[in-house]
C-alpha positions as CSV (number, residue, x, y, z in Angstrom):
1,M,92.5,-230.0,-112.2
2,S,88.9,-231.0,-112.6
3,F,87.8,-231.8,-116.1
4,F,85.2,-229.0,-115.9
5,K,87.9,-226.5,-115.2
6,K,90.0,-227.9,-118.0
7,L,86.9,-227.8,-120.3
8,R,86.1,-224.2,-119.3
9,D,89.7,-223.0,-119.7
10,R,90.3,-224.8,-123.0
11,M,87.0,-224.0,-124.7
12,F,87.7,-220.3,-124.5
13,R,87.3,-219.8,-128.2
14,S,83.7,-221.1,-128.1
15,S,82.9,-219.6,-124.7
16,D,84.4,-216.3,-125.4
17,R,82.5,-216.0,-128.7
18,I,79.2,-216.8,-127.1
19,G,79.8,-215.1,-123.7
20,E,81.1,-211.9,-125.2
21,G,78.3,-212.0,-127.7
22,L,75.7,-212.3,-125.0
23,D,77.3,-209.5,-123.0
24,A,77.3,-207.2,-126.1
25,L,73.7,-208.2,-126.9
26,V,72.4,-207.2,-123.4
27,A,74.5,-204.0,-123.3
28,E,73.3,-202.9,-126.7
29,E,70.9,-200.0,-126.6
30,P,67.8,-200.3,-128.8
31,P,67.4,-197.6,-131.4
32,A,66.2,-194.2,-130.1
33,A,62.5,-193.5,-130.4
34,A,61.5,-192.1,-133.8
35,G,61.5,-188.4,-133.9
36,A,63.8,-187.9,-130.9
37,A,66.5,-185.4,-131.6
38,P,70.0,-186.7,-131.0
39,E,71.8,-185.0,-128.1
40,E,74.6,-182.8,-129.3
41,A,78.0,-183.8,-128.2
42,K,79.8,-181.2,-126.0
43,P,83.5,-180.9,-125.7
44,A,85.0,-181.9,-122.4
45,G,84.8,-179.1,-119.8
46,Q,81.9,-177.3,-121.5
47,G,78.3,-177.0,-120.5
48,A,76.6,-178.0,-117.2
49,P,78.2,-180.9,-115.3
50,D,76.3,-184.2,-115.4
51,P,73.8,-184.3,-112.6
52,K,74.8,-186.6,-109.7
53,P,72.4,-189.4,-108.9
54,G,70.5,-189.3,-105.7
55,L,71.3,-191.6,-102.7
56,L,68.8,-194.3,-103.9
57,G,70.2,-194.1,-107.4
58,R,73.7,-194.5,-106.2
59,L,72.7,-197.5,-104.0
60,F,70.9,-199.3,-106.7
61,S,73.5,-198.7,-109.4
62,R,76.3,-200.3,-107.4
63,G,77.1,-203.8,-108.6
64,E,74.1,-203.9,-110.8
65,E,74.5,-205.7,-114.1
66,P,73.2,-204.1,-117.3
67,A,69.9,-205.5,-118.3
68,R,67.8,-205.4,-121.5
69,V,64.2,-206.0,-122.3
70,V,63.6,-209.3,-124.1
71,D,62.0,-208.1,-127.3
72,D,61.9,-209.2,-131.0
73,A,65.1,-207.3,-131.8
74,M,67.0,-208.9,-129.0
75,L,65.7,-212.4,-129.8
76,E,66.7,-211.9,-133.5
77,S,70.2,-210.9,-132.4
78,L,70.4,-213.9,-130.0
79,E,69.4,-216.3,-132.8
80,D,72.0,-214.9,-135.1
81,L,74.7,-215.3,-132.4
82,L,73.8,-219.0,-131.9
83,I,73.9,-219.6,-135.6
84,Q,77.3,-218.1,-135.8
85,A,78.3,-220.4,-132.9
86,D,77.5,-223.3,-135.2
87,M,74.3,-224.5,-133.5
88,G,72.5,-224.5,-136.8
89,V,69.4,-222.6,-137.9
90,E,66.8,-225.1,-136.6
91,T,68.4,-225.6,-133.2
92,A,69.2,-221.8,-132.8
93,T,65.5,-221.0,-133.6
94,R,64.2,-223.5,-131.1
95,V,66.6,-222.5,-128.3
96,T,65.8,-218.8,-128.8
97,A,62.0,-219.5,-128.7
98,N,62.4,-221.5,-125.5
99,I,64.4,-218.7,-123.9
100,A,61.7,-216.1,-124.9
101,E,59.0,-218.1,-123.3
102,G,58.0,-216.5,-120.0
103,R,60.7,-213.8,-120.4
104,F,59.3,-211.7,-123.2
105,G,58.9,-208.1,-122.2
106,R,60.9,-208.6,-119.1
107,R,64.4,-207.2,-118.4
108,I,67.2,-209.8,-118.3
109,S,70.9,-209.5,-117.4
110,S,73.8,-211.1,-119.1
111,T,74.3,-213.6,-116.3
112,E,70.6,-214.5,-116.4
113,L,70.8,-214.9,-120.2
114,R,73.9,-217.2,-119.9
115,R,72.1,-219.3,-117.3
116,A,69.0,-219.6,-119.5
117,L,71.1,-220.6,-122.5
118,A,73.1,-223.1,-120.5
119,D,69.8,-224.6,-119.2
120,E,68.5,-225.0,-122.8
121,V,71.7,-226.5,-124.1
122,S,71.8,-228.9,-121.2
123,R,68.2,-229.9,-121.8
124,I,69.1,-230.8,-125.4
125,L,72.2,-232.7,-124.5
126,T,71.1,-234.6,-121.4
127,P,69.2,-237.3,-123.3
128,V,72.3,-238.2,-125.5
129,A,75.0,-238.1,-122.8
130,R,75.7,-241.8,-122.2
131,P,79.0,-243.5,-121.4
132,L,80.3,-246.1,-123.8
133,P,78.2,-249.2,-122.8
134,L,80.1,-252.2,-121.5
135,Y,78.7,-255.6,-122.0
136,P,79.5,-258.9,-120.4
137,Q,80.3,-260.2,-123.9
138,K,84.0,-260.9,-124.2
139,P,85.7,-259.5,-126.2
140,Q,83.5,-256.5,-126.8
141,V,84.3,-255.3,-130.3
142,V,84.4,-251.5,-130.8
143,L,84.7,-250.4,-134.5
144,V,86.0,-246.8,-134.7
145,V,85.2,-244.8,-137.8
146,G,85.6,-241.2,-139.0
147,V,87.4,-239.1,-141.6
148,N,91.2,-239.0,-141.6
149,G,92.4,-236.3,-139.3
150,S,89.4,-236.4,-137.0
151,G,91.3,-237.8,-134.1
152,K,90.3,-241.5,-134.5
153,T,93.8,-242.9,-133.8
154,T,94.4,-240.7,-130.7
155,T,90.9,-241.4,-129.4
156,I,91.5,-245.2,-129.7
157,G,94.8,-244.8,-127.8
158,K,93.2,-242.8,-125.0
159,L,90.3,-245.2,-124.7
160,A,92.7,-248.2,-124.6
161,S,94.8,-246.5,-121.9
162,Q,91.8,-245.5,-119.8
163,F,90.2,-249.0,-120.0
164,R,93.5,-250.6,-119.2
165,A,93.9,-248.3,-116.2
166,A,90.4,-249.4,-115.1
167,G,91.6,-253.1,-115.1
168,K,90.2,-254.1,-118.5
169,T,92.3,-256.1,-120.9
170,V,92.4,-254.5,-124.3
171,V,93.6,-255.3,-127.8
172,I,94.0,-252.7,-130.6
173,A,93.8,-253.5,-134.3
174,A,95.5,-250.9,-136.5
175,G,93.0,-251.3,-139.3
176,D,93.9,-248.2,-141.2
177,T,96.5,-250.2,-143.2
178,F,96.9,-247.5,-145.8
179,R,98.4,-244.9,-143.4
180,A,101.7,-245.8,-141.8
181,A,101.5,-242.8,-139.5
182,A,98.2,-244.0,-138.0
183,V,99.8,-247.4,-137.3
184,E,102.9,-245.9,-135.7
185,Q,100.8,-243.6,-133.6
186,L,98.7,-246.5,-132.3
187,Q,101.9,-248.5,-131.5
188,V,103.2,-245.6,-129.4
189,W,99.9,-245.5,-127.5
190,G,100.0,-249.3,-127.1
191,Q,103.5,-249.2,-125.6
192,R,102.5,-246.4,-123.3
193,A,99.4,-248.3,-122.1
194,G,100.8,-251.8,-122.1
195,V,98.2,-252.9,-124.7
196,P,99.1,-255.1,-127.7
197,V,98.6,-253.5,-131.1
198,L,98.1,-255.8,-134.0
199,T,99.3,-254.6,-137.4
200,A,99.5,-255.8,-141.0
201,P,101.8,-254.8,-143.9
202,E,100.9,-251.4,-145.5
203,G,98.1,-251.7,-148.0
204,S,96.9,-255.1,-146.8
205,D,93.3,-256.1,-146.4
206,P,91.9,-254.5,-143.2
207,A,89.2,-257.2,-142.9
208,S,91.8,-259.9,-142.7
209,L,93.5,-258.0,-139.9
210,A,90.2,-257.5,-138.1
211,F,89.6,-261.3,-138.3
212,D,93.0,-262.1,-136.9
213,A,92.6,-259.4,-134.1
214,L,89.2,-260.8,-132.9
215,T,90.6,-264.4,-133.0
216,R,93.6,-263.2,-130.9
217,A,91.4,-261.2,-128.5
218,Q,89.2,-264.3,-127.9
219,A,92.2,-266.5,-127.3
220,D,93.6,-264.0,-124.8
221,G,90.3,-263.5,-123.0
222,A,90.4,-259.8,-123.7
223,D,87.6,-257.5,-122.5
224,L,87.8,-255.1,-125.4
225,L,88.9,-255.1,-129.0
226,L,89.3,-251.6,-130.5
227,I,89.6,-251.5,-134.3
228,D,90.8,-248.5,-136.2
229,T,89.6,-248.0,-139.7
230,A,90.4,-245.9,-142.8
231,G,88.6,-242.6,-143.3
232,R,89.0,-241.8,-146.9
233,L,85.8,-240.2,-148.2
234,Q,87.1,-239.4,-151.7
235,N,85.5,-242.6,-152.8
236,R,82.6,-243.5,-150.5
237,A,81.7,-246.6,-152.4
238,D,85.1,-248.1,-151.7
239,L,85.0,-247.1,-148.0
240,M,81.5,-248.5,-147.6
241,E,82.6,-251.8,-149.1
242,E,85.7,-251.9,-146.9
243,L,83.7,-251.3,-143.7
244,A,81.0,-253.8,-144.8
245,K,83.6,-256.4,-145.4
246,I,85.1,-255.8,-142.0
247,V,81.7,-256.3,-140.4
248,R,81.0,-259.5,-142.4
249,V,84.4,-261.0,-141.4
250,L,84.0,-260.1,-137.8
251,R,80.5,-261.8,-137.7
252,K,82.1,-265.0,-138.9
253,V,83.8,-265.1,-135.5
254,D,81.1,-263.4,-133.4
255,P,77.6,-262.9,-135.0
256,A,77.0,-259.9,-132.7
257,A,80.1,-258.0,-133.6
258,P,80.8,-255.1,-133.7
259,H,79.0,-254.3,-130.5
260,N,79.7,-250.6,-130.8
261,T,80.5,-248.4,-133.8
262,L,82.0,-245.1,-132.7
263,L,82.1,-242.1,-135.0
264,V,84.9,-239.7,-134.1
265,L,84.2,-236.1,-135.1
266,D,86.6,-233.1,-135.2
267,A,84.9,-230.0,-133.6
268,T,86.9,-227.6,-135.8
269,T,84.9,-228.7,-138.9
270,G,81.8,-227.0,-137.5
271,Q,78.7,-227.7,-139.6
272,N,80.6,-230.2,-141.7
273,A,80.3,-232.6,-138.7
274,L,76.6,-232.8,-139.5
275,A,77.3,-234.0,-143.1
276,Q,79.9,-236.5,-141.8
277,V,77.2,-238.1,-139.5
278,E,74.8,-238.3,-142.4
279,I,77.5,-240.1,-144.5
280,F,78.8,-242.5,-141.9
281,R,75.3,-243.5,-140.8
282,K,74.8,-244.7,-144.3
283,I,78.2,-246.4,-144.5
284,A,78.3,-247.9,-141.0
285,D,75.8,-248.6,-138.3
286,V,77.0,-245.8,-136.0
287,S,76.0,-246.3,-132.4
288,G,77.6,-243.3,-130.7
289,L,79.8,-240.2,-131.1
290,V,83.1,-238.9,-129.7
291,M,83.9,-235.2,-130.3
292,T,87.5,-234.2,-130.4
293,K,89.5,-230.9,-130.6
294,L,87.0,-228.8,-128.6
295,D,90.1,-226.8,-127.4
296,G,91.0,-225.6,-130.8
297,T,87.8,-224.1,-132.1
298,A,85.1,-221.5,-131.7
299,K,82.6,-224.0,-133.1
300,G,81.7,-226.0,-130.0
301,G,78.0,-225.2,-130.6
302,V,77.9,-227.8,-133.3
303,L,77.7,-230.5,-130.6
304,V,74.3,-229.1,-129.7
305,A,73.2,-229.2,-133.3
306,L,74.3,-232.8,-133.6
307,A,72.4,-233.9,-130.5
308,D,69.3,-232.0,-131.6
309,R,69.2,-233.4,-135.1
310,F,70.4,-237.0,-134.7
311,G,69.9,-238.0,-131.1
312,L,72.9,-240.3,-131.2
313,P,74.6,-241.0,-127.9
314,I,77.6,-238.8,-127.2
315,H,80.1,-240.9,-125.2
316,A,83.1,-238.7,-124.7
317,I,84.7,-235.3,-125.6
318,G,88.3,-234.4,-126.1
319,V,90.0,-231.1,-125.2
320,G,93.7,-231.9,-125.8
321,E,96.4,-234.6,-126.5
322,Q,97.0,-236.0,-123.0
323,I,95.4,-239.2,-121.7
324,D,93.1,-237.4,-119.3
325,D,92.0,-234.9,-122.0
326,L,89.3,-237.3,-123.2
327,A,86.5,-237.7,-120.7
328,P,82.9,-239.0,-120.5
329,F,80.5,-236.4,-121.8
330,D,78.7,-234.3,-119.0
331,P,76.0,-232.2,-120.6
332,E,75.7,-229.7,-117.7
333,D,79.5,-229.1,-117.5
334,F,79.6,-228.7,-121.3
335,A,76.7,-226.3,-121.4
336,R,78.2,-224.1,-118.6
337,A,81.6,-224.1,-120.3
338,L,80.1,-223.3,-123.7
339,V,78.4,-220.1,-122.5
340,G,81.3,-219.1,-120.2
341,L,79.8,-219.7,-116.8
342,D,82.3,-220.5,-114.0
343,A,79.9,-222.6,-112.0
C-alpha cells in the first residue's frame, strides 16, 4: 500500500470533516430573495405533477455536480470550516482570501473547491517539507524533545529502524530516565531493529547518559545517535535546565552537537501544538518537527497552521504504530488527503 493511500484512508476524521463540510457548503442554498413568498408544501399525490425538464435540461443535468456562486456568505462559511479544522484564524483567513481571488462571483463545484483548497494548503506546506538532513559528521546527534505522550519514544524507534534498514549504524540513548515505560519501549524497538539502546538507572542524570552515549557512538563509529528526553512541562524551568545541561555535556565531546533537535507533536492536541512549539523553541533550539497520530484526529489542519506561523521544517508524519507508518512529509499528498481527494 502506498503511503498516500494509507494517509488518505487513515486521515478520514480530518478529511471527512473538511470534505463533507465543503460538500455541504457548496450544496447549501443561499437565503431566498427578500419579499419572495415561500412555496406552500403540497401533500404527495396532490396538485400538478412536477414539469419534466426538456431534452437539453436532461442532458446537462446528468452527472453535473452542484455548484455555488463564490460570494461573501460562502467565503465566511469556508473560513469558519477551516477554523473548525484547526487551521487557526490567521491561516484560515489567508487561505480563504486566496481561494476567493479570481473566483469571486463565479460558480464553483465541490471538487473544484477541494482542489483549490488542496493547492493552497500545498503552497503553504511545500517550503517546510524537508527530510531530516544527514551530515557527513559522525555520529550525527539528534536530540528528540516533546511532551510526554506525544509519540517521542515511538518516533525514535521508527527512525532508528528505518535508518538501520537504510544501512546506517544507529545508537539510541534512553534519556527519559524518569519514565521506566519509555525506556522499556525503546528497548523493544532496539531489539526489533538490531540497534543498541543505552540506559541508566531510573531517576539518574540524563546528561550523564547522553555523554556516555555520545562517547560510545564515537567509539563504535556510529552514523547516528538518537537521544530521547523527558517531556514534563509542569515545571518548565527544571526541564529547560535539564535540556540545557544535556547540550552542554554533549558539546564537551562534540562542539557542534546536537546537530538536529526534533520536536515531536501529537496531532490530536490541535491548537495546543502551537503553544508547544512556542514553549520548546524557548527551551531548546528546535530545528524541525515530526507530527504523529494523524490517524486518530479530526485536527489535521493544525499542521497547516504550524507551517504558516513558524516555518519550521516538517521532516516526517505518522499515521499509525507500525514501522512504515512514519514517512517523510510530502506536502501535496498531505494536502490531497486532508481535503479528501483521491488523486
